[in-house]
All heavy atoms as TSV, in Angstrom:
chain	resi	resn	atom	element	x	y	z
A	1	MET	N	N	-7.181	-23.426	12.461
A	1	MET	CA	C	-6.708	-24.765	12.181
A	1	MET	C	C	-5.356	-24.932	12.867
A	1	MET	O	O	-4.479	-24.087	12.732
A	1	MET	CB	C	-6.582	-24.962	10.665
A	1	MET	CG	C	-6.088	-26.314	10.288
A	1	MET	SD	S	-5.951	-26.606	8.508
A	1	MET	CE	C	-7.576	-26.270	7.924
A	2	ASP	N	N	-5.218	-26.020	13.589
A	2	ASP	CA	C	-3.954	-26.261	14.272
A	2	ASP	C	C	-2.956	-26.991	13.370
A	2	ASP	O	O	-3.299	-27.475	12.291
A	2	ASP	CB	C	-4.173	-27.030	15.567
A	2	ASP	CG	C	-4.782	-28.407	15.344
A	2	ASP	OD1	O	-5.152	-28.723	14.207
A	2	ASP	OD2	O	-4.870	-29.172	16.322
A	3	ALA	N	N	-1.709	-27.065	13.815
A	3	ALA	CA	C	-0.637	-27.649	13.017
A	3	ALA	C	C	-0.882	-29.130	12.735
A	3	ALA	O	O	-0.585	-29.613	11.636
A	3	ALA	CB	C	0.699	-27.459	13.727
A	4	ALA	N	N	-1.432	-29.856	13.699
A	4	ALA	CA	C	-1.683	-31.288	13.500
A	4	ALA	C	C	-2.683	-31.522	12.375
A	4	ALA	O	O	-2.504	-32.418	11.548
A	4	ALA	CB	C	-2.186	-31.913	14.801
A	5	LYS	N	N	-3.727	-30.714	12.320
A	5	LYS	CA	C	-4.738	-30.837	11.263
A	5	LYS	C	C	-4.123	-30.496	9.908
A	5	LYS	O	O	-4.381	-31.173	8.912
A	5	LYS	CB	C	-5.922	-29.914	11.567
A	5	LYS	CG	C	-7.021	-29.981	10.553
A	5	LYS	CD	C	-7.729	-31.309	10.576
A	5	LYS	CE	C	-8.899	-31.282	9.600
A	5	LYS	NZ	N	-9.491	-32.583	9.430
A	6	MET	N	N	-3.291	-29.451	9.859
A	6	MET	CA	C	-2.638	-29.070	8.612
A	6	MET	C	C	-1.704	-30.175	8.127
A	6	MET	O	O	-1.676	-30.501	6.940
A	6	MET	CB	C	-1.846	-27.766	8.798
A	6	MET	CG	C	-1.194	-27.279	7.528
A	6	MET	SD	S	-2.361	-26.898	6.216
A	6	MET	CE	C	-2.951	-25.323	6.742
A	7	LYS	N	N	-0.945	-30.779	9.035
A	7	LYS	CA	C	-0.052	-31.882	8.669
A	7	LYS	C	C	-0.847	-33.063	8.136
A	7	LYS	O	O	-0.435	-33.725	7.185
A	7	LYS	CB	C	0.789	-32.306	9.870
A	7	LYS	CG	C	1.881	-31.323	10.212
A	7	LYS	CD	C	2.682	-31.792	11.409
A	7	LYS	CE	C	3.756	-30.797	11.776
A	7	LYS	NZ	N	4.547	-31.245	12.927
A	8	GLU	N	N	-2.010	-33.327	8.733
A	8	GLU	CA	C	-2.868	-34.424	8.275
A	8	GLU	C	C	-3.358	-34.168	6.848
A	8	GLU	O	O	-3.347	-35.064	5.998
A	8	GLU	CB	C	-4.051	-34.585	9.223
A	8	GLU	CG	C	-5.000	-35.681	8.861
A	8	GLU	CD	C	-6.192	-35.737	9.802
A	8	GLU	OE1	O	-6.050	-35.399	10.992
A	8	GLU	OE2	O	-7.273	-36.107	9.325
A	9	ILE	N	N	-3.765	-32.947	6.568
A	9	ILE	CA	C	-4.235	-32.588	5.221
A	9	ILE	C	C	-3.101	-32.701	4.211
A	9	ILE	O	O	-3.284	-33.248	3.125
A	9	ILE	CB	C	-4.829	-31.162	5.220
A	9	ILE	CG1	C	-6.124	-31.141	6.029
A	9	ILE	CG2	C	-5.062	-30.668	3.793
A	9	ILE	CD1	C	-6.664	-29.761	6.292
A	10	LEU	N	N	-1.926	-32.204	4.557
A	10	LEU	CA	C	-0.780	-32.297	3.650
A	10	LEU	C	C	-0.432	-33.747	3.342
A	10	LEU	O	O	-0.101	-34.096	2.218
A	10	LEU	CB	C	0.432	-31.586	4.249
A	10	LEU	CG	C	0.363	-30.062	4.284
A	10	LEU	CD1	C	1.516	-29.492	5.105
A	10	LEU	CD2	C	0.363	-29.486	2.889
A	11	LYS	N	N	-0.541	-34.610	4.350
A	11	LYS	CA	C	-0.206	-36.015	4.154
A	11	LYS	C	C	-1.247	-36.724	3.289
A	11	LYS	O	O	-0.909	-37.422	2.336
A	11	LYS	CB	C	-0.086	-36.719	5.504
A	11	LYS	CG	C	0.362	-38.151	5.401
A	11	LYS	CD	C	0.583	-38.759	6.765
A	11	LYS	CE	C	1.085	-40.190	6.629
A	11	LYS	NZ	N	1.348	-40.800	7.927
A	12	THR	N	N	-2.525	-36.536	3.589
A	12	THR	CA	C	-3.566	-37.257	2.855
A	12	THR	C	C	-3.803	-36.694	1.457
A	12	THR	O	O	-4.001	-37.448	0.513
A	12	THR	CB	C	-4.899	-37.259	3.626
A	12	THR	OG1	O	-5.301	-35.914	3.873
A	12	THR	CG2	C	-4.775	-38.004	4.936
A	13	GLU	N	N	-3.775	-35.384	1.304
A	13	GLU	CA	C	-4.092	-34.765	0.020
A	13	GLU	C	C	-2.896	-34.688	-0.927
A	13	GLU	O	O	-3.063	-34.767	-2.142
A	13	GLU	CB	C	-4.657	-33.361	0.231
A	13	GLU	CG	C	-5.967	-33.329	0.987
A	13	GLU	CD	C	-7.125	-33.910	0.199
A	13	GLU	OE1	O	-7.159	-33.723	-1.039
A	13	GLU	OE2	O	-7.986	-34.549	0.817
A	14	TYR	N	N	-1.698	-34.486	-0.371
A	14	TYR	CA	C	-0.541	-34.212	-1.215
A	14	TYR	C	C	0.621	-35.182	-1.018
A	14	TYR	O	O	1.631	-35.075	-1.705
A	14	TYR	CB	C	-0.049	-32.777	-0.978
A	14	TYR	CG	C	-1.136	-31.759	-1.217
A	14	TYR	CD1	C	-1.813	-31.174	-0.151
A	14	TYR	CD2	C	-1.501	-31.398	-2.499
A	14	TYR	CE1	C	-2.819	-30.241	-0.366
A	14	TYR	CE2	C	-2.503	-30.471	-2.727
A	14	TYR	CZ	C	-3.155	-29.902	-1.654
A	14	TYR	OH	O	-4.149	-28.994	-1.873
A	15	GLY	N	N	0.505	-36.102	-0.065
A	15	GLY	CA	C	1.575	-37.062	0.181
A	15	GLY	C	C	2.807	-36.453	0.814
A	15	GLY	O	O	3.896	-37.013	0.731
A	16	ILE	N	N	2.649	-35.321	1.468
A	16	ILE	CA	C	3.767	-34.649	2.132
A	16	ILE	C	C	3.772	-35.083	3.589
A	16	ILE	O	O	2.848	-34.793	4.343
A	16	ILE	CB	C	3.634	-33.118	2.011
A	16	ILE	CG1	C	3.686	-32.709	0.537
A	16	ILE	CG2	C	4.697	-32.409	2.831
A	16	ILE	CD1	C	3.402	-31.252	0.277
A	17	CYS	N	N	4.860	-35.786	3.983
A	17	CYS	CA	C	4.904	-36.377	5.317
A	17	CYS	C	C	5.863	-35.674	6.276
A	17	CYS	O	O	5.740	-35.847	7.489
A	17	CYS	CB	C	5.290	-37.853	5.219
A	17	CYS	SG	S	4.107	-38.825	4.262
A	18	ASP	N	N	6.820	-34.915	5.779
A	18	ASP	CA	C	7.759	-34.244	6.672
A	18	ASP	C	C	8.134	-32.869	6.126
A	18	ASP	O	O	7.719	-32.468	5.037
A	18	ASP	CB	C	8.998	-35.101	6.919
A	18	ASP	CG	C	9.772	-35.415	5.642
A	18	ASP	OD1	O	9.519	-34.779	4.608
A	18	ASP	OD2	O	10.622	-36.310	5.695
A	19	GLU	N	N	8.924	-32.154	6.916
A	19	GLU	CA	C	9.275	-30.778	6.559
A	19	GLU	C	C	10.119	-30.699	5.286
A	19	GLU	O	O	9.960	-29.777	4.491
A	19	GLU	CB	C	10.015	-30.117	7.722
A	19	GLU	CG	C	10.229	-28.632	7.527
A	19	GLU	CD	C	10.806	-27.945	8.746
A	19	GLU	OE1	O	10.806	-28.528	9.838
A	19	GLU	OE2	O	11.260	-26.800	8.579
A	20	ALA	N	N	10.981	-31.676	5.074
A	20	ALA	CA	C	11.822	-31.673	3.870
A	20	ALA	C	C	10.962	-31.806	2.612
A	20	ALA	O	O	11.200	-31.100	1.622
A	20	ALA	CB	C	12.842	-32.804	3.939
A	21	GLU	N	N	9.963	-32.672	2.646
A	21	GLU	CA	C	9.061	-32.829	1.499
A	21	GLU	C	C	8.237	-31.561	1.291
A	21	GLU	O	O	7.990	-31.151	0.161
A	21	GLU	CB	C	8.136	-34.023	1.703
A	21	GLU	CG	C	8.833	-35.358	1.609
A	21	GLU	CD	C	7.911	-36.531	1.869
A	21	GLU	OE1	O	6.740	-36.302	2.271
A	21	GLU	OE2	O	8.348	-37.664	1.660
A	22	PHE	N	N	7.824	-30.938	2.378
A	22	PHE	CA	C	7.069	-29.687	2.290
A	22	PHE	C	C	7.918	-28.597	1.640
A	22	PHE	O	O	7.464	-27.906	0.727
A	22	PHE	CB	C	6.611	-29.241	3.682
A	22	PHE	CG	C	5.927	-27.903	3.685
A	22	PHE	CD1	C	4.624	-27.775	3.250
A	22	PHE	CD2	C	6.603	-26.766	4.113
A	22	PHE	CE1	C	3.988	-26.542	3.241
A	22	PHE	CE2	C	5.985	-25.530	4.105
A	22	PHE	CZ	C	4.666	-25.421	3.674
A	23	ASN	N	N	9.170	-28.448	2.094
A	23	ASN	CA	C	10.063	-27.433	1.527
A	23	ASN	C	C	10.329	-27.685	0.051
A	23	ASN	O	O	10.381	-26.740	-0.745
A	23	ASN	CB	C	11.362	-27.372	2.317
A	23	ASN	CG	C	11.173	-26.780	3.692
A	23	ASN	OD1	O	10.260	-25.996	3.919
A	23	ASN	ND2	N	12.026	-27.160	4.627
A	24	ALA	N	N	10.484	-28.952	-0.324
A	24	ALA	CA	C	10.710	-29.285	-1.733
A	24	ALA	C	C	9.494	-28.914	-2.570
A	24	ALA	O	O	9.628	-28.364	-3.676
A	24	ALA	CB	C	11.027	-30.771	-1.878
A	25	ALA	N	N	8.298	-29.206	-2.069
A	25	ALA	CA	C	7.073	-28.892	-2.803
A	25	ALA	C	C	6.891	-27.380	-2.952
A	25	ALA	O	O	6.499	-26.896	-4.010
A	25	ALA	CB	C	5.870	-29.504	-2.091
A	26	VAL	N	N	7.182	-26.634	-1.904
A	26	VAL	CA	C	7.042	-25.177	-1.956
A	26	VAL	C	C	8.050	-24.574	-2.936
A	26	VAL	O	O	7.712	-23.664	-3.696
A	26	VAL	CB	C	7.200	-24.565	-0.543
A	26	VAL	CG1	C	7.304	-23.047	-0.609
A	26	VAL	CG2	C	6.030	-24.964	0.338
A	27	SER	N	N	9.273	-25.085	-2.937
A	27	SER	CA	C	10.270	-24.526	-3.847
A	27	SER	C	C	9.952	-24.827	-5.305
A	27	SER	O	O	10.327	-24.060	-6.187
A	27	SER	CB	C	11.667	-25.041	-3.493
A	27	SER	OG	O	11.749	-26.434	-3.704
A	28	LYS	N	N	9.240	-25.908	-5.591
A	28	LYS	CA	C	8.843	-26.243	-6.963
A	28	LYS	C	C	7.597	-25.463	-7.402
A	28	LYS	O	O	7.320	-25.351	-8.582
A	28	LYS	CB	C	8.532	-27.743	-7.075
A	28	LYS	CG	C	9.742	-28.624	-6.975
A	28	LYS	CD	C	9.328	-30.077	-7.077
A	28	LYS	CE	C	10.483	-31.016	-6.803
A	28	LYS	NZ	N	10.062	-32.422	-6.805
A	29	SER	N	N	6.863	-24.926	-6.459
A	29	SER	CA	C	5.618	-24.221	-6.756
A	29	SER	C	C	5.888	-22.929	-7.516
A	29	SER	O	O	6.847	-22.213	-7.247
A	29	SER	CB	C	4.888	-23.905	-5.450
A	29	SER	OG	O	3.782	-23.077	-5.691
A	30	ALA	N	N	4.996	-22.636	-8.464
A	30	ALA	CA	C	5.120	-21.400	-9.235
A	30	ALA	C	C	4.635	-20.194	-8.442
A	30	ALA	O	O	4.879	-19.053	-8.820
A	30	ALA	CB	C	4.320	-21.522	-10.526
A	31	GLY	N	N	3.918	-20.422	-7.373
A	31	GLY	CA	C	3.411	-19.327	-6.563
A	31	GLY	C	C	1.995	-18.949	-6.967
A	31	GLY	O	O	1.372	-19.587	-7.814
A	32	ILE	N	N	1.491	-17.892	-6.363
A	32	ILE	CA	C	0.137	-17.425	-6.608
A	32	ILE	C	C	0.206	-15.973	-7.064
A	32	ILE	O	O	0.864	-15.149	-6.428
A	32	ILE	CB	C	-0.717	-17.520	-5.323
A	32	ILE	CG1	C	-0.771	-18.958	-4.836
A	32	ILE	CG2	C	-2.116	-16.971	-5.553
A	32	ILE	CD1	C	-1.411	-19.114	-3.471
A	33	ASN	N	N	-0.458	-15.660	-8.148
A	33	ASN	CA	C	-0.516	-14.290	-8.636
A	33	ASN	C	C	-1.640	-13.548	-7.913
A	33	ASN	O	O	-2.814	-13.816	-8.113
A	33	ASN	CB	C	-0.760	-14.280	-10.146
A	33	ASN	CG	C	-0.749	-12.886	-10.718
A	33	ASN	OD1	O	-0.634	-11.898	-9.990
A	33	ASN	ND2	N	-0.873	-12.792	-12.023
A	34	LEU	N	N	-1.277	-12.601	-7.071
A	34	LEU	CA	C	-2.247	-11.814	-6.313
A	34	LEU	C	C	-2.499	-10.447	-6.946
A	34	LEU	O	O	-3.095	-9.574	-6.333
A	34	LEU	CB	C	-1.751	-11.629	-4.868
A	34	LEU	CG	C	-1.571	-12.907	-4.064
A	34	LEU	CD1	C	-0.976	-12.582	-2.705
A	34	LEU	CD2	C	-2.877	-13.651	-3.911
A	35	GLY	N	N	-2.069	-10.279	-8.178
A	35	GLY	CA	C	-2.184	-8.998	-8.853
A	35	GLY	C	C	-3.594	-8.466	-8.936
A	35	GLY	O	O	-3.827	-7.262	-8.819
A	36	ILE	N	N	-4.576	-9.332	-9.126
A	36	ILE	CA	C	-5.960	-8.866	-9.238
A	36	ILE	C	C	-6.433	-8.180	-7.960
A	36	ILE	O	O	-7.286	-7.307	-7.987
A	36	ILE	CB	C	-6.891	-10.034	-9.621
A	36	ILE	CG1	C	-8.257	-9.512	-10.014
A	36	ILE	CG2	C	-6.999	-11.036	-8.492
A	36	ILE	CD1	C	-9.154	-10.537	-10.659
A	37	PHE	N	N	-5.843	-8.535	-6.817
A	37	PHE	CA	C	-6.250	-7.936	-5.555
A	37	PHE	C	C	-5.512	-6.644	-5.253
A	37	PHE	O	O	-5.856	-5.936	-4.308
A	37	PHE	CB	C	-6.019	-8.938	-4.411
A	37	PHE	CG	C	-6.806	-10.209	-4.587
A	37	PHE	CD1	C	-6.170	-11.384	-4.906
A	37	PHE	CD2	C	-8.182	-10.218	-4.447
A	37	PHE	CE1	C	-6.883	-12.559	-5.077
A	37	PHE	CE2	C	-8.914	-11.382	-4.626
A	37	PHE	CZ	C	-8.256	-12.543	-4.937
A	38	THR	N	N	-4.497	-6.327	-6.040
A	38	THR	CA	C	-3.710	-5.129	-5.780
A	38	THR	C	C	-3.851	-4.069	-6.866
A	38	THR	O	O	-3.259	-3.005	-6.757
A	38	THR	CB	C	-2.220	-5.485	-5.646
A	38	THR	OG1	O	-1.769	-6.082	-6.861
A	38	THR	CG2	C	-1.985	-6.445	-4.495
A	39	MET	N	N	-4.633	-4.355	-7.908
A	39	MET	CA	C	-4.823	-3.396	-8.987
A	39	MET	C	C	-5.757	-2.283	-8.533
A	39	MET	O	O	-6.789	-2.550	-7.914
A	39	MET	CB	C	-5.399	-4.093	-10.218
A	39	MET	CG	C	-4.444	-5.080	-10.842
A	39	MET	SD	S	-5.128	-6.119	-12.156
A	39	MET	CE	C	-6.308	-5.106	-12.950
A	40	PRO	N	N	-5.428	-1.027	-8.814
A	40	PRO	CA	C	-6.315	0.069	-8.423
A	40	PRO	C	C	-7.585	0.068	-9.269
A	40	PRO	O	O	-7.567	-0.329	-10.433
A	40	PRO	CB	C	-5.488	1.328	-8.699
A	40	PRO	CG	C	-4.500	0.902	-9.726
A	40	PRO	CD	C	-4.227	-0.553	-9.483
A	41	LEU	N	N	-8.669	0.474	-8.666
A	41	LEU	CA	C	-9.931	0.597	-9.393
A	41	LEU	C	C	-9.885	1.879	-10.208
A	41	LEU	O	O	-9.567	2.950	-9.695
A	41	LEU	CB	C	-11.109	0.636	-8.420
A	41	LEU	CG	C	-11.315	-0.632	-7.597
A	41	LEU	CD1	C	-12.451	-0.410	-6.591
A	41	LEU	CD2	C	-11.631	-1.809	-8.485
A	42	THR	N	N	-10.217	1.791	-11.500
A	42	THR	CA	C	-10.129	2.966	-12.357
A	42	THR	C	C	-11.458	3.713	-12.451
A	42	THR	O	O	-11.483	4.886	-12.735
A	42	THR	CB	C	-9.675	2.567	-13.772
A	42	THR	OG1	O	-10.571	1.589	-14.284
A	42	THR	CG2	C	-8.275	1.986	-13.736
A	43	GLU	N	N	-12.553	3.030	-12.241
A	43	GLU	CA	C	-13.847	3.703	-12.302
A	43	GLU	C	C	-14.817	3.018	-11.346
A	43	GLU	O	O	-14.648	1.880	-10.981
A	43	GLU	CB	C	-14.411	3.690	-13.709
A	43	GLU	CG	C	-14.632	2.298	-14.269
A	43	GLU	CD	C	-15.078	2.334	-15.713
A	43	GLU	OE1	O	-14.398	2.972	-16.530
A	43	GLU	OE2	O	-16.107	1.724	-15.990
A	44	ARG	N	N	-15.816	3.740	-10.952
A	44	ARG	CA	C	-16.814	3.192	-10.044
A	44	ARG	C	C	-17.987	2.671	-10.851
A	44	ARG	O	O	-18.277	3.146	-11.938
A	44	ARG	CB	C	-17.279	4.279	-9.091
A	44	ARG	CG	C	-16.132	4.784	-8.231
A	44	ARG	CD	C	-16.565	5.920	-7.405
A	44	ARG	NE	N	-17.235	5.401	-6.231
A	44	ARG	CZ	C	-17.527	6.121	-5.177
A	44	ARG	NH1	N	-17.229	7.397	-5.144
A	44	ARG	NH2	N	-18.138	5.594	-4.139
A	45	SER	N	N	-18.691	1.736	-10.294
A	45	SER	CA	C	-19.832	1.163	-10.995
A	45	SER	C	C	-21.016	2.119	-10.970
A	45	SER	O	O	-21.114	3.009	-10.123
A	45	SER	CB	C	-20.238	-0.160	-10.356
A	45	SER	OG	O	-20.779	0.074	-9.073
A	46	VAL	N	N	-21.936	1.950	-11.897
A	46	VAL	CA	C	-23.139	2.771	-11.964
A	46	VAL	C	C	-23.956	2.583	-10.694
A	46	VAL	O	O	-24.463	3.538	-10.131
A	46	VAL	CB	C	-23.962	2.401	-13.221
A	46	VAL	CG1	C	-25.292	3.114	-13.220
A	46	VAL	CG2	C	-23.171	2.728	-14.471
A	47	ARG	N	N	-24.074	1.353	-10.228
A	47	ARG	CA	C	-24.853	1.076	-9.020
A	47	ARG	C	C	-24.269	1.810	-7.818
A	47	ARG	O	O	-24.994	2.359	-7.010
A	47	ARG	CB	C	-24.882	-0.424	-8.761
A	47	ARG	CG	C	-25.739	-0.810	-7.605
A	47	ARG	CD	C	-25.833	-2.304	-7.469
A	47	ARG	NE	N	-26.672	-2.622	-6.338
A	47	ARG	CZ	C	-27.110	-3.816	-6.056
A	47	ARG	NH1	N	-26.804	-4.821	-6.828
A	47	ARG	NH2	N	-27.866	-4.017	-5.014
A	48	CYS	N	N	-22.958	1.857	-7.720
A	48	CYS	CA	C	-22.307	2.559	-6.618
A	48	CYS	C	C	-22.614	4.048	-6.685
A	48	CYS	O	O	-22.903	4.674	-5.679
A	48	CYS	CB	C	-20.800	2.318	-6.658
A	48	CYS	SG	S	-19.913	3.116	-5.310
A	49	GLU	N	N	-22.558	4.641	-7.867
A	49	GLU	CA	C	-22.851	6.061	-8.029
A	49	GLU	C	C	-24.297	6.366	-7.652
A	49	GLU	O	O	-24.585	7.362	-7.014
A	49	GLU	CB	C	-22.570	6.501	-9.468
A	49	GLU	CG	C	-21.107	6.513	-9.836
A	49	GLU	CD	C	-20.290	7.483	-9.006
A	49	GLU	OE1	O	-20.796	8.547	-8.638
A	49	GLU	OE2	O	-19.125	7.157	-8.729
A	50	GLN	N	N	-25.240	5.492	-8.040
A	50	GLN	CA	C	-26.637	5.701	-7.704
A	50	GLN	C	C	-26.835	5.652	-6.202
A	50	GLN	O	O	-27.549	6.467	-5.631
A	50	GLN	CB	C	-27.515	4.648	-8.388
A	50	GLN	CG	C	-27.604	4.828	-9.884
A	50	GLN	CD	C	-28.317	3.678	-10.562
A	50	GLN	OE1	O	-28.557	2.646	-9.963
A	50	GLN	NE2	N	-28.638	3.857	-11.836
A	51	THR	N	N	-26.162	4.721	-5.524
A	51	THR	CA	C	-26.271	4.603	-4.071
A	51	THR	C	C	-25.724	5.853	-3.411
A	51	THR	O	O	-26.329	6.388	-2.480
A	51	THR	CB	C	-25.506	3.361	-3.576
A	51	THR	OG1	O	-26.028	2.209	-4.247
A	51	THR	CG2	C	-25.641	3.185	-2.083
A	52	ASN	N	N	-24.577	6.350	-3.897
A	52	ASN	CA	C	-23.982	7.539	-3.318
A	52	ASN	C	C	-24.881	8.752	-3.484
A	52	ASN	O	O	-24.999	9.582	-2.596
A	52	ASN	CB	C	-22.609	7.820	-3.924
A	52	ASN	CG	C	-21.565	6.851	-3.425
A	52	ASN	OD1	O	-21.753	6.197	-2.405
A	52	ASN	ND2	N	-20.474	6.736	-4.148
A	53	LYS	N	N	-25.549	8.886	-4.641
A	53	LYS	CA	C	-26.432	10.025	-4.866
A	53	LYS	C	C	-27.622	9.966	-3.922
A	53	LYS	O	O	-28.037	10.972	-3.375
A	53	LYS	CB	C	-26.914	10.043	-6.312
A	53	LYS	CG	C	-25.824	10.439	-7.288
A	53	LYS	CD	C	-26.306	10.391	-8.722
A	53	LYS	CE	C	-25.180	10.693	-9.671
A	53	LYS	NZ	N	-25.573	10.535	-11.060
A	54	LYS	N	N	-28.174	8.778	-3.696
A	54	LYS	CA	C	-29.303	8.640	-2.773
A	54	LYS	C	C	-28.895	9.034	-1.362
A	54	LYS	O	O	-29.621	9.702	-0.668
A	54	LYS	CB	C	-29.827	7.203	-2.788
A	54	LYS	CG	C	-30.562	6.835	-4.045
A	54	LYS	CD	C	-31.027	5.392	-3.987
A	54	LYS	CE	C	-31.693	4.978	-5.281
A	54	LYS	NZ	N	-32.062	3.564	-5.269
A	55	VAL	N	N	-27.707	8.609	-0.952
A	55	VAL	CA	C	-27.236	8.928	0.389
A	55	VAL	C	C	-26.988	10.423	0.504
A	55	VAL	O	O	-27.312	11.043	1.503
A	55	VAL	CB	C	-25.948	8.133	0.719
A	55	VAL	CG1	C	-25.318	8.592	2.004
A	55	VAL	CG2	C	-26.266	6.647	0.788
A	56	ALA	N	N	-26.454	11.035	-0.535
A	56	ALA	CA	C	-26.121	12.447	-0.499
A	56	ALA	C	C	-27.368	13.325	-0.464
A	56	ALA	O	O	-27.365	14.388	0.145
A	56	ALA	CB	C	-25.281	12.817	-1.718
A	57	THR	N	N	-28.473	12.899	-1.082
A	57	THR	CA	C	-29.671	13.719	-1.118
A	57	THR	C	C	-30.618	13.452	0.057
A	57	THR	O	O	-31.549	14.192	0.256
A	57	THR	CB	C	-30.451	13.487	-2.422
A	57	THR	OG1	O	-30.808	12.112	-2.517
A	57	THR	CG2	C	-29.623	13.898	-3.632
A	58	ALA	N	N	-30.361	12.431	0.797
A	58	ALA	CA	C	-31.271	12.061	1.895
A	58	ALA	C	C	-31.176	12.989	3.051
A	58	ALA	O	O	-30.341	13.707	3.342
A	58	ALA	CB	C	-30.981	10.626	2.348
């Protein structure tokens, strides 16, 4: 996606027309919690274990 298309979306969807409005909106934003994507897996699924056993015995 090019910058012109992104500016068009910001203007039509969010009413953001210039860089100052964009910066104000970003500073008011609470952000995005990405914790679910960074948590370590504690155990493997049963299906995964079954697949691994089939591969190991083949």
